[in-house]
N, C-alpha and C positions, 0 to 999 in steps of 0.2 A: 503494499499499500505506500502510495506516495504522496506526501503532504507536499498541497499546491503552494502556488504563490498569487499574491496580490498585486495585480497592476493600476497604478492609481493614476488617472489621465490628469495632470495639474497645469500643464503648460499654457492654458488660457487665461489671460488676465482679466478678462470678466468686461468687456468693453460694454455692454448695458448696465453692468453693477457699479462702472465705475472706479474699479481699483482691484487689487489682487485678494479678492476674497478668501481665498483658499487660506490665508492665513489672519482672517480677521477673527477677532474674539466674540463668540455666539453662545456657549456655555456660561451656567452661574459661576466658575470658577476662572472665567478667561479661556474655556477651551475653545479650539476652531472644530472646525467640521472633518478635518483630517483626524485631529484628536479622536474622535468618536471611531472613525473607520479604522484606523489603527488598533483603538482597544476593543473593539467587536471582531478586528481578523486574528488578533491573538487569541482570544477567547474561543473564536471557531478552530482555531487549529491550522491557518497559514502558518507556513514556515518561513516564508520571506515576502518582502514588500518591496517592489519596484517603482518609483515613482517616474511617470515621464514630465519632464520640465524643458522650460529653454534657459540658455545660458545665461541670459541677461538678468535672471533673477535667482541663479543658483546660488549666490553668498547668504542672499536674505533666507532664502530656501533654510539652506542646511543649516543656520543659525536658530532657526524656530524648530526644524523637525529633528534632525540629527542628534543633538543634544538630548533630546527627551528620550529616545528610544532605541538607541545603539545597543545598550546593552540588554534589551528585551527581545529584537528580533533582528534577522539579518535585512539591513536595508541597502538597496542599490539603487542608482539613478539611470535613467537614458534621457537623452536630451530630442526633441523635436525641433527640427530646422526646415527653413525653407528649402535648403540645398539637400536634404536626405531623400536623394530621387534614386529610383533604378537605374542601373546602367545606362548610358546613351541619352537620358535626361537632364535639361538643366530650367530652372524656374524663369519667366518671362523676366524681362529685365526690371520693369516695372512692378512688379508684383511684391507685396511686404507682409502678406501674411500666410502662415502653413497652410497644410492640405487637409484637415479635419481629423475625424476620429479615426479613419483607416488607417492614415498615415502616422499618427502617435502612437496605436497598437504597433505598427511597423518597426517604429523607433527601437524599440525592445527586442528586436528579434535575435541580437546577438548575446543577451544575457539572460534569456528564459528559455530552459530546456525542458519543462515541466508543467503538467497541467497547470493552467492559471486562470483565474476571476479578474473580469475588468470592471471598474467603477470609474465615475467621475469624482474628483476632487470635492467638489462642492456643493455634493447632495449627501443627505441623510437617507440610507437604505434600511435601518433596523436592523437589531441584531439576528432576526431569523433568516433575512437574506444571507448572511455570511455562511451561517451554520448550514443551511440548502445548498449552498455551492460547495461549501467546502467538503461534506459528504459526498456531493455528486464528484467532483473531482479527483478525490480520493481513491476514487474506484476505477478511474479513466485509464485506458492506454495510452500512454503517450506518443506512440509511433503511429498511430491512426488518427484520422480528422473526425473530432467532435465538437459538436456543440451544445450548449445549455443556455437557457436565459431565465432570468427570474422577472415574472412579468407584475404590472401594476394595474391598478384600474384608472382610466385617464382622470375620470373628474377628481380624483385624488392627489394628482399633480399639478392641477392648474395654479397660475396665479392670478389674485384680483387685482395685480397693478400692472397687468400688461401679456402681450401673446408670448408663446413659447412654441420651443421645436420637439417633437417626440415622435418615436418609433412607432406608427401605428401597424398592429398586428393582427392577422386573422388566422384562427386555428383549427384542426381539426383533432378533437379530442386532447391530448397535452402535448401535441406537435405542431411546431410554426408551418403554418401555411404560405404566409407572406408577410413581409415587413415592409413598411414603406415610410423615411423620414418625410414627416409632413410638418411644413413651419407657419406662424404666424396663429398658432392655434390659441381661441379665445374664446368666452360665451360673450354673446353680444346682449344686449338690454332685456331682450326677450328670455335670456338664459338658455338660448341654443348656442352648442357649442360647434365654432366653424374651424377649420385649418385649409391651407393650401398644399397638394399634393406636389410630387417633383416635378409634374408638367405646368404649376402655377395654377392649377384650376382649383377653384374653392368648392369645400364639399362640407356637407352638413356631418357630423360625428355623433354616436351616442357616449353618453356619459361612463355607460360600462364599459366602452372597448378597451381591449388588454393593450397596454402599449409598453415599449421598451425603453427604460430609463438608463440605458448603458449601463446595465447589471447584467455580464456575460459571463458564460464559462466557457474556454478555449484547451484544444489540446496545441500544442507547438506546430502542429502541421496548418495551422491557421495563415501562419505567416508566408508560406508559400502561395496559399490562395489569396492573400491581400495583395501580395507583390502583383500575381498575375492579373489581377482584377484593377490594381493601380497602373500597370502600364498601359490597359486598354484606355482607363480615364485619361491619364495622361495624351494619349494620342487625340483623345476626341473633344477633351476641355481643358488641356494643359495650358493654353493662351490665355485662358482667361486669368481676368486679377482678383475675381474672390469665388472660385469654384471650390466645392470641398469634395474629399471623398470621404463617405459615411460609411462608418461600419454595419449599420442595419442594411445597407445597400451590398455589400459584399455577402453578408448573411443571407437574403435574399435570393442572390444569383446562387449560390451553394446550394440552397433547398431546391430552387427550381430547376436545375442542371442536374438533381439527382445526386451530386457529390458529397451530401450531407443531410441529415436530419438534424434538427434542433428542437431538444425538448424543451418544453415550456412550463417552468414551475412558478404557479402564482403563490403571492403571500399577501396576508393583511397586516403586515408590518407598516407601521408608520413610514410615509415617503415624505420629505420635503425638502425644498432647496432654496437658494437665492438666485434669483435672476436678476430682479431689480433692488435698487437699495429699502423702497417700502417693503418689502416681504422678509427683511430681517427681525423686524418688531415678532412677526408671526412664529419666525424660526425661533427665536430667543424663548419665547413664551412654551413652545411646543418643548425644547430641550428641559428647559427649568420643570415642566409639570412631568417629563420623564425621569428627572433626577429625584424628585419629590416622593414620587413613587417607587422609588427604591430600584430600580432598573441602572441606575449607573450611580457610581460611588460618589 
């Protein structure tokens, strides 16, 4: 049985939030969202944590993270950069931003050789999600391609302060049929949830829709699959200034092509995140309530 790794995507600066929210104090004792993620991962049995960050805030990140957890768990760092592309590709001269969540995971290809989970640094996923993934991943064969996902109900992941992006899922029993990244998801004045699909077409979405919150389980074979998809993406959209290669799109392609199945494990754990500055008050209150109930010391 292999103890899995947790890969935390922490390279984004949080443009809509307005700062480095990964290191913003949220808990009653000044804990960050990352503190809760690391604590839950250790409790669930993860053996290693890899942070995907950017070089320009490396020093600040090490100062706030390494000093707290170096003696509790194996910590490593991968770096997402605009130039980290498959052989033969270079970024457009005017482009300034990296290429999205698929590239962020791809950045860790040389330091992860065991089954691993993926989460966003600025989201709170709940203890159960880490326990579900740790159990699932510890039983996986690292030499075969395997994908799993913790799914959440859309209505529980919206922000009252603005639109969000979500991987909208269709399921057959506990298997993923399709997942598509929807943008600009928000409830209108009548309470109807609307979002845009990848073609830019607006759709009405059920509040009970299962969504991906980038809470994934993979075996290391996913890196080769990401590279193949990334190459095709760069050939088609690599000249665009703001195009992004999303990990839900990679998974959807693998499922549709029959290369892999994706097991979806639903959780009733609380999820919350900070997309906009106004979200912080709700997150602070939610964490305070969890601590007062005894779930966190």
